[in-house]
C-alpha positions in Angstrom: 0.2 0.1 0.1 1.5 3.4 -1.2 1.4 6.6 1.0 -1.6 7.9 -1.3 -3.6 5.1 -0.6 -2.9 5.3 3.3 -3.8 9.0 3.1 -7.3 7.7 1.7 -8.3 5.6 4.5 -7.6 8.5 6.9 -10.5 10.4 5.7 -13.2 10.6 8.3 -16.5 9.4 6.6 -19.7 7.4 8.3 -20.9 4.3 7.5 -23.5 5.5 5.5 -21.4 7.9 3.6 -19.1 5.4 2.7 -21.3 3.1 1.5 -22.5 5.9 -0.7 -18.9 6.6 -1.7 -18.4 3.1 -3.0 -21.6 3.4 -4.7 -20.1 6.3 -6.6 -16.5 4.6 -7.3 -18.6 1.7 -9.0 -20.8 4.0 -11.2 -17.5 5.9 -11.9 -15.6 2.7 -12.7 -18.5 1.2 -14.9 -20.2 4.0 -16.6 -18.4 7.1 -16.2 -14.7 6.5 -17.2 -15.3 4.3 -19.8 -17.4 7.2 -21.7 -15.2 9.9 -20.8 -13.0 9.6 -24.1 -16.0 9.8 -26.5 -18.1 12.6 -24.7 -14.7 14.7 -24.6 -14.4 14.1 -28.6 -17.9 14.9 -29.2 -18.4 17.7 -26.7 -22.0 16.4 -26.0 -23.7 16.8 -22.8 -23.0 13.6 -20.9 -27.0 13.0 -20.0 -26.6 9.3 -19.6 -24.0 10.2 -16.9 -26.3 12.7 -15.3 -28.7 10.2 -15.2 -27.1 7.4 -13.3 -25.8 10.2 -11.0 -29.5 11.1 -10.0 -30.5 7.5 -9.7 -28.0 7.2 -7.0 -29.8 10.0 -5.6 -26.5 12.1 -5.1 -28.0 15.6 -5.0 -29.9 15.0 -1.4 -26.4 14.4 -0.3 -26.3 18.3 0.3 -30.0 18.9 0.4 -31.6 19.3 4.4 -33.9 16.4 5.4 -36.9 18.6 5.8 -36.9 19.3 1.9 -36.2 15.7 0.8 -32.6 15.6 1.2 -30.4 12.9 3.0 -27.7 15.4 3.9 -24.0 14.3 4.6 -20.8 15.8 5.6 -19.1 18.3 3.5 -16.2 15.8 3.8 -18.2 13.2 2.0 -19.3 16.0 -0.7 -15.8 16.7 -1.3 -14.7 13.2 -1.8 -17.5 12.5 -4.3 -16.3 15.3 -6.7 -12.9 14.2 -6.4 -13.8 10.6 -7.5 -16.4 11.9 -10.3 -13.3 14.0 -11.5 -10.9 11.4 -11.3 -13.2 9.6 -14.0 -14.6 12.3 -16.0 -13.7 15.9 -15.2 -16.7 17.5 -17.4 -18.9 15.0 -15.2 -17.5 15.8 -12.1 -18.2 19.7 -12.4 -21.5 19.4 -13.9 -22.5 17.8 -10.8 -20.3 20.0 -8.6 -22.1 23.1 -9.7 -25.3 21.9 -8.3 -23.9 22.6 -4.9 -22.0 25.7 -5.7 -25.4 27.1 -6.8 -27.6 25.6 -4.5 -25.8 25.9 -1.4 -26.6 29.9 -1.0 -30.4 29.0 -1.3 -30.0 26.6 1.6 -28.0 29.1 3.6 -29.8 32.2 2.9 -33.2 31.3 1.4 -36.7 31.7 3.1 -38.6 28.8 4.2 -41.1 29.2 1.5 -38.4 29.0 -1.3 -36.4 26.3 0.1 -40.0 24.3 0.3 -40.8 25.1 -3.3 -37.4 25.1 -5.0 -35.2 22.5 -3.3 -37.2 19.4 -4.0 -36.5 20.4 -7.5 -32.9 19.3 -7.0 -33.8 16.7 -4.9 -35.1 15.2 -8.0 -32.3 15.2 -10.1 -32.6 18.7 -11.4 -29.5 20.7 -12.4 -28.3 24.3 -11.3 -26.3 26.8 -12.7 -24.3 29.8 -10.7 -24.7 32.8 -12.7 -22.0 35.6 -12.3 -19.5 36.1 -14.8 -20.2 39.0 -17.4 -17.5 40.2 -20.4 -16.9 42.9 -18.0 -16.7 41.1 -14.3 -14.5 37.9 -14.0 -12.9 37.7 -11.1 -13.8 41.1 -10.1 -17.5 40.2 -9.7 -18.4 43.6 -8.5 -18.2 45.0 -12.4 -21.2 43.2 -13.5 -24.0 45.1 -15.2 -26.8 43.0 -15.4 -29.4 45.0 -13.7 -32.4 43.8 -11.3 -35.3 46.5 -11.4 -38.6 46.0 -8.9 -41.6 46.2 -10.8 -44.5 45.4 -8.1 -44.2 41.9 -7.1 -41.6 41.1 -10.2 -38.2 42.0 -10.7 -36.9 42.6 -14.2 -33.5 41.1 -15.0 -31.8 42.6 -18.0 -28.2 41.9 -19.0 -26.0 38.9 -20.2 -23.8 36.4 -18.7 -20.9 34.3 -20.0 -19.1 31.3 -19.5 -21.8 29.9 -17.3 -21.4 26.1 -16.3 -24.6 24.2 -17.1 -25.9 27.2 -18.3 -28.0 25.3 -21.5 -29.0 22.6 -19.1 -29.9 24.3 -15.7 -33.2 23.8 -14.1 -32.6 26.5 -11.7 -30.1 29.5 -12.0 -28.4 31.7 -9.2 -28.3 35.0 -10.8 -26.5 37.7 -9.4 -27.0 41.2 -10.7 -27.4 45.1 -9.5 -30.5 46.2 -7.6 -31.3 49.3 -9.9 -32.5 51.8 -7.0 -29.1 51.5 -4.9 -26.5 53.7 -6.4 -23.3 52.2 -4.6 -21.6 49.6 -7.0 -21.0 46.8 -4.4 -24.0 47.8 -2.1 -26.5 47.2 -4.9 -25.2 43.4 -5.9 -28.1 41.0 -5.0 -28.8 37.5 -5.7 -32.0 35.8 -7.6 -33.2 32.4 -8.4 -34.6 32.2 -11.9 -36.0 29.1 -13.3 -35.9 27.4 -16.4 -38.3 28.5 -18.8 -38.7 32.1 -17.5 -39.7 34.2 -20.5 -36.6 36.9 -21.8 -34.1 34.3 -20.5 -32.1 32.5 -23.5 -29.1 30.8 -24.3 -26.9 32.7 -26.6 -24.7 29.7 -27.4 -22.3 27.1 -25.9 -18.7 27.4 -26.1 -16.3 24.9 -27.7 -13.7 24.9 -24.8 -9.8 23.2 -24.7 -11.2 21.1 -22.0 -13.9 19.7 -19.9 -15.5 19.8 -23.5 -19.0 17.9 -22.5 -19.7 20.1 -19.8 -21.8 22.9 -21.1 -20.4 26.5 -20.6 -23.0 29.2 -22.0 -23.4 32.4 -22.6 -26.8 33.8 -21.5 -29.2 36.8 -22.2 -31.9 38.4 -20.0 -34.0 40.6 -21.8 -36.9 41.9 -19.5 -36.9 39.0 -18.0 -39.8 39.2 -15.5 -39.2 37.2 -12.3 -41.3 37.0 -9.3 -39.9 39.1 -5.9 -40.5 35.9 -4.1 -37.3 34.3 -5.8 -35.0 37.3 -4.4 -32.2 36.0 -2.0 -32.2 38.0 1.2 -32.7 41.6 0.6 -31.9 43.9 -2.1 -28.2 44.6 -1.8 -27.4 41.2 0.1 -25.8 39.6 -2.9 -22.1 40.4 -2.3 -22.3 38.8 1.4 -24.1 35.8 0.0 -21.6 35.5 -3.1 -18.8 35.3 -0.7 -20.1 32.8 1.2 -20.7 31.0 -1.7 -17.6 31.2 -2.9 -15.9 30.1 0.4 -17.4 26.8 -0.2 -17.3 26.4 -3.8 -13.6 26.7 -4.2 -12.6 23.9 -1.9 -15.0 22.2 -4.5 -13.1 23.4 -7.2 -9.8 22.0 -5.6 -11.3 18.5 -5.4 -12.2 18.6 -8.9 -8.7 19.5 -9.7 -7.2 17.0 -7.3 -9.4 14.2 -8.8 -7.8 14.9 -12.1 -4.2 15.1 -10.5 -4.7 11.6 -9.1 -5.8 10.1 -12.4 -2.8 11.9 -14.3 -0.4 10.5 -11.4 -1.9 7.0 -11.5 -1.8 6.9 -15.3 2.0 7.8 -15.2 2.8 5.4 -12.6 1.2 2.6 -14.5 2.7 3.5 -17.5 6.7 4.1 -16.3 6.0 0.5 -14.7 5.6 -1.4 -17.8 7.4 1.3 -20.6 10.8 0.0 -21.1 13.9 2.4 -22.4 17.4 0.5 -22.6 16.1 -2.2 -21.5 15.2 -1.3 -18.2 11.7 0.0 -17.0 11.2 3.8 -17.0 10.7 3.6 -13.6 14.2 2.4 -12.4 16.0 5.7 -13.7 16.7 8.0 -10.8 15.8 11.2 -12.7 12.2 9.7 -13.0 11.8 8.3 -9.6 12.9 12.1 -8.4 9.9 13.4 -10.4 7.7 10.6 -9.1 8.7 12.0 -5.6 7.8 15.0 -6.2 4.4 14.5 -7.7 3.3 12.1 -4.8 4.9 14.5 -2.0 3.0 17.3 -3.4 -0.1 15.5 -4.0 -0.2 13.9 -0.5 0.3 17.5 1.1 -2.5 19.4 -0.8 -4.9 16.3 -0.6 -4.4 16.7 3.2 -5.1 20.1 3.2 -8.4 19.3 1.4 -9.6 17.2 4.2 -8.2 19.9 6.7 -10.6 22.6 4.7 -13.3 20.2 4.6 -13.2 19.5 8.6 -13.3 23.4 9.1 -16.7 23.5 7.2 -18.0 20.8 8.7 -17.2 22.0 12.2 -19.2 25.2 11.1 -15.9 27.5 11.1 -16.8 31.3 11.0 -13.8 32.1 8.8 -11.8 29.9 6.7 -11.9 32.1 3.5 -8.0 32.4 3.3 -7.6 28.5 3.7 -10.1 28.1 0.9 -7.9 30.4 -1.2 -4.9 28.6 -0.5 -6.6 25.2 -1.3 -7.9 26.7 -4.7 -4.7 27.8 -5.4 -2.0 24.9 -4.7 -4.6 22.3 -5.8 -5.3 23.8 -9.2 -1.5 24.5 -9.5 -0.5 21.3 -8.9 -2.8 19.6 -11.3 -1.8 21.6 -14.1 2.1 20.6 -13.0 1.1 16.9 -12.3 -0.7 16.6 -15.8 2.0 18.5 -17.7 4.7 15.7 -16.0 2.6 12.9 -17.0 2.4 13.9 -20.6 6.2 14.6 -20.3 6.7 10.4 -18.8 4.3 9.4 -21.5 7.0 10.9 -24.4 5.3 11.2 -27.5 2.3 9.0 -26.5 1.1 11.7 -24.0 0.4 13.8 -26.7 -1.9 11.3 -28.3 -5.7 11.5 -27.9 -5.7 7.6 -27.1 -4.0 8.0 -23.7 -6.1 10.3 -21.3 -2.9 12.0 -19.6 -3.7 14.4 -23.1 -7.1 15.1 -22.0 -6.3 15.5 -17.8 -3.7 18.2 -19.0 -6.6 20.3 -21.2 -9.2 19.8 -18.4 -6.9 20.8 -15.4 -6.3 24.3 -17.0 -9.4 25.8 -16.3 -9.0 24.9 -12.6 -6.2 27.7 -12.4 -9.0 30.3 -14.0 -12.5 29.9 -12.3 -13.3 31.0 -8.9 -11.1 33.5 -9.2 -7.8 33.2 -10.9 -5.1 32.0 -8.9 -3.3 35.4 -9.7 -6.3 36.9 -7.4 -5.8 34.1 -4.7 -2.3 34.9 -4.3 -3.2 38.5 -3.7 -5.6 37.8 -1.1 -3.6 35.2 0.8 -0.5 37.9 0.6 -3.0 40.5 1.9 -4.1 38.7 4.6 -0.6 39.2 6.4 -0.6 42.8 6.1 -0.5 44.4 9.6 -3.3 47.2 10.3 
C-alpha cells in the first residue's frame, strides 16, 4: 500500500457516507470513466452520466432532510467530487456546480423558497451559478446585469458568459445589481431564475479546450420578469451571499482539480512501470524517480489540506476564506503541473488522444482560472498578512 492510499483511508466518513462513496466509485468505474474519451471528443452533454448520478440520489447529500434530502458531511461531498472528476472531469464539474449554485439557497433562502425549489434538486435537477459577465470576471463587482423592481416582480436585463450548466439548468442563481441602489458593491443582489422564464435565452455554448462535455454557455436576460419571491435575502445582500458561496465552492474546485491530478499521477505510475527504454523500466531511472517523488509528495500534502479545510466547514468554522484560497491555489497549480509531467513521462504517446493524460492536461487548465484566478488568490493570501 502506497502513501496516497494510506492517506485516503484516513478520511473520516460515516458508514452511510462510505457506502454512498463506494456506489459513486462503482458508477465512475463502470460507466463514467469508460465514456469519458467519447464525450470529450464529441463535446456532447453527458446526459447518461447525469441520469446515473441522479439514480443514486446524489443531489440529496447536500439538501436538508426537511426538503427531501439525506444530508451528509462536506467531507463526503468533496470526496464524491474528487472521485467523479477522477473518472471524468466534465461530469465532475457538472455535478459539483449543483452544490455551488444551491448552497446559497439553503443558507440564505426563506422557508417558502426552500420548500418550493429544493425538491427540484432532490428530484435530479441541474443548477447553475450565474455570475461572470464580459466586464466582470474575477472582479464580480464589475457586473452590469440589472434587477429592476416592478411591483411583485423583478425585471432582469443583462448578459452572462462562461456559465457552467448554462444550457441545461433548471435553476439559475443569478447575481446582478439592484437598480435603485447607487453604490456599486452595495447594489449586488441574488435571484433564483427558473428554467423557461420568458426573456431568458441561451445565446451559445462554448467550444472549449477542456471539460468539453460540460455545458459552458452565454446567457441573455431581456426584460426577464421574475417573481420578487425568488429574491435571496434583501436587495443589496448579494455580495455577502456571493462571498459565502465562493468560500465553499473553492474547496470543491480544489477537489475537482485533485481528482484530475490523481488520475494523471496513477496513469503515469502505471505507464512507467511497464514501458521500457534501454532494457530497463522507465521507473528504474533515478531522474524519473525524483519526478515521481515530487509529484507524490506534493499531492499528499495538498490532499491533506483538502481534508483540513473540509473539517473546518463541517465544524461550522466562521472564517476559512484564506484557507480555501490557499487550497484552491495550490490544488489547481498542482493539477496543471502533475498533468504536464504525466504527459512528459508518456513521451510522444502523451501527446496522442488515445491516452487520457492528454485530456487531463487540457481539463486541468481551467481550475487555475475559475472561482477567482490564481493571481487573485495569491493577492488575497498575501494581503491577509498585512498588519493594520
